[in-house]
Structures are given as C-alpha cells and as structure tokens.
C-alpha positions as CSV (number, residue, x, y, z in Angstrom):
1,M,13.9,122.7,67.4
2,A,15.6,125.3,69.6
3,D,19.3,126.1,69.1
4,T,21.5,124.2,71.5
5,S,24.9,125.8,70.5
6,S,25.3,127.6,73.9
7,G,26.1,124.8,76.3
8,F,26.9,126.9,79.4
9,R,23.4,127.9,80.4
10,I,22.0,126.1,83.4
11,N,18.6,127.9,84.0
12,T,17.3,126.6,80.7
13,N,18.6,123.3,79.5
14,V,17.6,123.6,75.8
15,A,19.2,120.3,74.8
16,A,17.3,118.5,77.5
17,L,14.0,120.2,76.4
18,N,14.6,119.2,72.8
19,A,15.3,115.6,73.8
20,Y,12.3,115.5,76.0
21,N,10.0,116.8,73.2
22,A,11.4,114.2,70.8
23,L,10.9,111.5,73.4
24,S,7.3,112.6,73.9
25,N,6.5,112.5,70.2
26,I,8.1,109.1,69.9
27,S,6.0,107.7,72.8
28,Q,2.9,109.1,71.2
29,Q,3.6,107.4,67.9
30,M,4.4,104.2,69.7
31,G,1.0,104.3,71.3
32,T,-0.6,104.7,67.9
33,Y,1.3,101.7,66.5
34,Q,0.7,99.5,69.5
35,L,-3.1,100.3,69.3
36,A,-3.1,99.3,65.6
37,L,-1.4,96.0,66.4
38,A,-3.8,95.4,69.3
39,T,-7.0,96.1,67.3
40,G,-5.9,95.2,63.7
41,K,-7.1,98.6,62.6
42,R,-5.0,101.4,61.1
43,I,-7.7,103.9,61.8
44,N,-8.9,103.7,65.4
45,S,-10.2,107.3,65.7
46,A,-11.0,110.1,63.3
47,S,-7.8,111.9,64.2
48,D,-5.7,109.0,62.8
49,D,-6.9,109.7,59.2
50,P,-10.0,112.0,59.0
51,A,-10.6,111.4,55.3
52,G,-10.0,107.7,55.5
53,Y,-12.2,107.5,58.6
54,T,-15.1,109.1,56.8
55,I,-14.7,106.9,53.7
56,S,-14.3,103.7,55.6
57,T,-17.4,104.5,57.8
58,K,-19.5,105.0,54.7
59,L,-18.2,101.8,53.1
60,T,-18.8,99.8,56.3
61,A,-22.3,101.2,56.6
62,R,-23.1,100.2,53.1
63,S,-21.6,96.8,53.5
64,R,-23.8,96.2,56.6
65,G,-26.8,97.5,54.8
66,L,-26.1,95.1,52.0
67,S,-25.7,92.2,54.5
68,Q,-29.1,92.9,56.0
69,A,-30.6,93.2,52.5
70,L,-29.1,89.7,51.8
71,N,-30.9,88.4,54.9
72,N,-34.1,90.0,53.6
73,V,-33.7,88.3,50.2
74,G,-33.3,85.0,52.1
75,D,-36.6,85.7,54.0
76,A,-38.4,86.5,50.7
77,Q,-37.0,83.3,49.2
78,S,-38.3,81.3,52.2
79,V,-41.8,82.9,51.8
80,L,-41.9,82.0,48.2
81,S,-40.6,78.5,48.7
82,T,-43.2,77.9,51.3
83,A,-45.9,79.2,49.0
84,E,-44.6,77.1,46.1
85,G,-44.7,74.0,48.2
86,G,-48.4,74.6,49.1
87,L,-49.2,75.4,45.4
88,Q,-47.5,72.3,44.2
89,N,-49.5,70.2,46.6
90,I,-52.7,71.8,45.5
91,S,-51.8,71.3,41.9
92,D,-51.2,67.6,42.5
93,I,-54.6,67.3,44.2
94,L,-56.3,69.0,41.4
95,V,-54.7,66.6,38.9
96,S,-56.0,63.7,41.0
97,M,-59.5,65.3,41.1
98,K,-59.5,65.7,37.3
99,E,-58.6,62.0,37.0
100,K,-61.5,61.0,39.3
101,V,-64.0,63.3,37.6
102,T,-62.9,61.9,34.2
103,Q,-63.3,58.4,35.7
104,A,-66.9,59.2,36.7
105,T,-67.8,59.9,33.1
106,N,-68.1,56.2,32.5
107,G,-71.4,54.5,31.8
108,S,-70.3,51.3,33.3
109,L,-70.2,52.7,36.8
110,G,-73.1,52.2,39.2
111,N,-74.5,54.6,41.8
112,D,-72.3,53.2,44.6
113,E,-69.1,53.6,42.5
114,L,-70.1,57.2,41.6
115,Q,-70.8,57.9,45.3
116,A,-67.4,56.7,46.2
117,I,-65.9,59.0,43.6
118,V,-68.0,61.9,45.0
119,T,-66.7,61.2,48.5
120,Q,-63.1,61.0,47.4
121,V,-63.3,64.2,45.4
122,G,-64.9,66.0,48.3
123,D,-62.2,64.8,50.6
124,L,-59.6,66.1,48.2
125,G,-61.3,69.4,48.2
126,K,-61.2,69.5,52.0
127,E,-57.4,68.8,51.8
128,I,-57.0,71.8,49.5
129,D,-58.8,74.0,52.1
130,S,-56.5,72.5,54.8
131,I,-53.4,73.3,52.7
132,I,-54.5,76.9,52.2
133,G,-55.0,77.3,55.9
134,Q,-51.8,75.7,57.0
135,T,-49.4,77.3,54.4
136,K,-48.1,80.1,56.6
137,F,-44.9,82.1,57.2
138,N,-44.4,83.9,60.6
139,G,-48.1,83.4,61.2
140,Q,-49.2,84.9,57.9
141,Q,-51.3,82.9,55.5
142,L,-49.7,82.8,52.1
143,L,-52.3,81.2,49.9
144,S,-55.3,83.4,50.9
145,A,-56.1,86.9,50.0
146,A,-54.3,88.3,53.0
147,Y,-50.7,88.2,51.7
148,T,-50.7,91.3,49.5
149,N,-48.3,94.2,48.7
150,K,-45.5,92.9,50.9
151,T,-42.3,94.9,50.5
152,F,-38.7,93.6,51.0
153,Q,-35.6,95.9,51.1
154,I,-33.3,94.0,48.8
155,G,-30.5,96.6,48.5
156,A,-28.6,99.3,50.4
157,D,-30.5,102.2,48.8
158,S,-34.0,103.3,49.5
159,A,-35.2,102.5,46.0
160,D,-33.9,98.9,46.1
161,T,-37.2,97.2,47.1
162,L,-39.3,94.3,45.9
163,T,-43.1,94.3,46.4
164,F,-45.2,91.3,45.5
165,S,-48.5,89.7,46.4
166,L,-49.6,86.0,46.5
167,S,-53.0,85.6,44.9
168,A,-55.7,83.7,46.7
169,T,-55.9,80.0,45.6
170,I,-59.0,78.0,44.5
171,D,-60.8,76.4,47.5
172,S,-63.5,73.7,47.5
173,A,-66.3,76.3,47.4
174,D,-64.8,77.9,44.3
175,L,-64.7,74.4,42.7
176,G,-68.4,73.8,43.5
177,L,-67.5,70.7,45.4
178,N,-70.0,71.5,48.2
179,S,-72.9,70.7,45.8
180,L,-71.2,67.7,44.1
181,T,-73.5,64.7,43.7
182,T,-73.5,61.4,41.7
183,A,-75.6,63.2,39.1
184,N,-73.2,66.0,38.3
185,I,-69.8,64.4,39.2
186,G,-69.0,63.6,35.6
187,S,-70.5,66.8,34.1
188,A,-68.7,69.0,31.7
189,T,-69.2,71.9,34.2
190,T,-67.4,70.1,37.0
191,L,-64.5,69.1,34.6
192,A,-64.2,72.7,33.3
193,S,-64.1,74.0,36.9
194,I,-61.2,71.8,37.7
195,D,-59.4,72.5,34.5
196,S,-59.8,76.3,35.3
197,A,-58.4,75.7,38.8
198,I,-55.4,73.8,37.4
199,S,-54.7,76.7,35.0
200,T,-55.0,79.2,37.8
201,I,-52.6,77.3,40.1
202,S,-50.1,76.8,37.2
203,S,-50.1,80.6,36.6
204,Q,-49.5,81.3,40.3
205,L,-46.6,78.8,40.3
206,Q,-45.1,80.5,37.3
207,T,-45.3,83.9,39.0
208,V,-43.7,82.5,42.2
209,G,-41.0,80.7,40.2
210,S,-40.2,83.9,38.3
211,L,-39.8,85.8,41.6
212,E,-37.6,83.1,43.0
213,D,-35.4,83.2,39.9
214,R,-35.1,87.0,40.2
215,L,-34.2,86.8,43.9
216,N,-31.5,84.2,43.1
217,F,-29.8,86.8,40.8
218,T,-30.2,89.5,43.5
219,Q,-28.7,87.2,46.1
220,N,-25.6,86.6,43.9
221,N,-25.2,90.3,43.2
222,L,-25.5,91.2,46.9
223,Q,-22.8,88.7,47.8
224,V,-20.4,90.2,45.2
225,Q,-21.2,93.7,46.4
226,I,-20.6,92.8,50.1
227,T,-17.3,91.3,49.3
228,N,-16.2,94.3,47.3
229,M,-17.4,96.8,49.9
230,S,-15.6,94.8,52.7
231,A,-12.4,94.7,50.7
232,A,-12.5,98.5,50.0
233,A,-13.1,99.3,53.6
234,S,-10.3,96.9,54.7
235,R,-7.8,98.6,52.4
236,I,-8.5,101.9,54.1
237,S,-9.0,101.1,57.8
238,D,-7.3,97.8,58.5
239,A,-3.7,97.7,59.6
240,D,-0.8,96.1,57.7
241,M,0.5,94.1,60.6
242,A,4.0,93.7,59.2
243,Q,4.2,97.4,58.5
244,E,2.9,98.4,62.0
245,Q,5.4,96.0,63.7
246,M,8.3,97.4,61.7
247,N,7.2,101.0,62.7
248,L,7.0,100.0,66.3
249,T,10.4,98.4,66.2
250,K,11.8,101.6,64.8
251,M,10.1,103.7,67.5
252,N,11.5,101.4,70.2
253,I,15.0,102.1,68.9
254,L,14.4,105.8,68.7
255,Q,12.9,105.8,72.2
256,Q,16.0,104.3,73.6
257,T,18.3,106.7,71.8
258,A,16.1,109.7,72.8
259,T,16.2,108.5,76.4
260,A,20.0,108.3,76.2
261,Q,20.2,111.8,74.7
262,L,17.9,113.2,77.4
263,T,20.1,111.6,80.1
264,Q,23.2,113.1,78.5
265,A,21.6,116.5,78.1
266,N,20.6,116.6,81.8
267,S,24.1,115.8,82.8
268,A,25.8,118.4,80.5
269,P,25.3,121.4,82.9
270,N,27.5,119.7,85.4
271,I,30.4,120.8,83.2
272,V,29.9,124.3,84.5
273,L,31.0,123.2,87.9
274,S,34.5,122.7,86.5
275,L,34.8,126.4,85.9
276,F,34.8,127.0,89.7
277,R,37.5,124.6,90.6
C-alpha cells in the first residue's frame, strides 16, 4: 500500500486510492462468497481453487461413471431374472412331462389313455417352444442361441466388465416329441431324453443364479463406492454455508468501513483551502 504520510498533495490523493483499492478487493471477495451461498459450491470456477477443482472434477466424473455402472448392473440383473423365470417354467414343464411319461409305462393303460398322454406331452412341448420364443429383453431372445457374449460395464474403469452368454434351451424337437406315439411314449429313450433336458435346464439355472449372486455383491460394492466418491467430492467443492455466511458478514462490515474511509480520504484535500484564508 502506498505511503499516505504526506497529506497536503491534491493532484494525487494516495489515501483515497488506497481506500478505493481496498474497497474493490472487498467487493470482489463479497461476490465470491455470495456466489458460494447462491450455488452451495465453494468452487464455482477453476480460479477459486485450481487444485481442488481438478480433484473434485475427477471425483465427480468417477462417481457418475459408477452410477451408470450401477444402472448397467441393474439391467444385467433384469436380463438374468427374465431368463431365470423362463428357465424355471421350462423346468416345471419338464418335470410334468417326466411324470406323464412315467405314467405311460403302465401296463394297465389302454391305447386311448396312452394317446391322451401323448397329446398332453406334445402340448407341453409346444409350451416349451412358446416360452423360448417369448422370453425376451429389449426385443432380444434370451433362451435361444442368439444371446451370446453380451458385455456389461459394471465399474468405472475400462477393465470392469462382465461378459456372459445364455445357452440355448431344449425345445420340443430336441426332446423328440415330434415323433412321439403311443408305442414309444413310455420307452426308456423318451424318459432318458427328458431326464437329460431336466439336467441341462438345472445346469443353466445354476449358471444364471451364480451370475445373479455375483451381481448382487457388485451392486452393493458400487453403492458404497458412489457414497464415498460423493462424500469426497463434497468435502472439496461444496460450501460450508455457515462459514460462507460468516465471511460475507465480515466483508459487509469491511465494505462499510472502507466506504467511510474513502469518503474521508476524498474530503481530506479540502484542508489545503484553509492555507489560503
């Protein structure tokens, strides 16, 4: 600050200039505190805190990436849940088919009774085909050979991915139901075919369940990470409202005193007129 000891110069009012500069600085700081109170952010531009701005931006970007990854996990869970529902229905149908085929291996049944079982088992096979065709997610069939090598980003980093495929299920043709007659309905071949299908579906359900269990842990981990990232970014970039209000109150007082000093400094040269009286 310039020396103001010489009070009898009128061309350059140093005291007034010093008071003006102080008032300008105070007004600038007040603007910063007022913006912080209006936005709730301590850092509203890179100039407020360059290092803090860089760190908080990275933390915010990671937090938002984790949030989208959490949504991706939810979508993957929905896909698997949809597939699981279809597989469970197919499994139930296969169990019913095994029951009917076992029933057909009964010497007391006549041809009409066997034909009724053939018809019922055939209808159950058609229902399996229907389930395979209708089990879809976003228009994609899940229980056919089409849903393979699907990748989900389940984290903020490029390596945090999950890729899986849903195997094709057993349809009526695989079970040999198209050639089912009263003569072979109770054969060991038909029963073995159904048992094999039950085993295949159970294996697929196990795979789907294992993936769902893994995604549950991933979901919990992402939620914890998002909370921690948000808290870290908040500590750096968010304003302490009480502190900012206290700072603004102090600046208000300084603004008033600086204004008063500027007024006094502007009137000081008038003393020189007394020398000419």
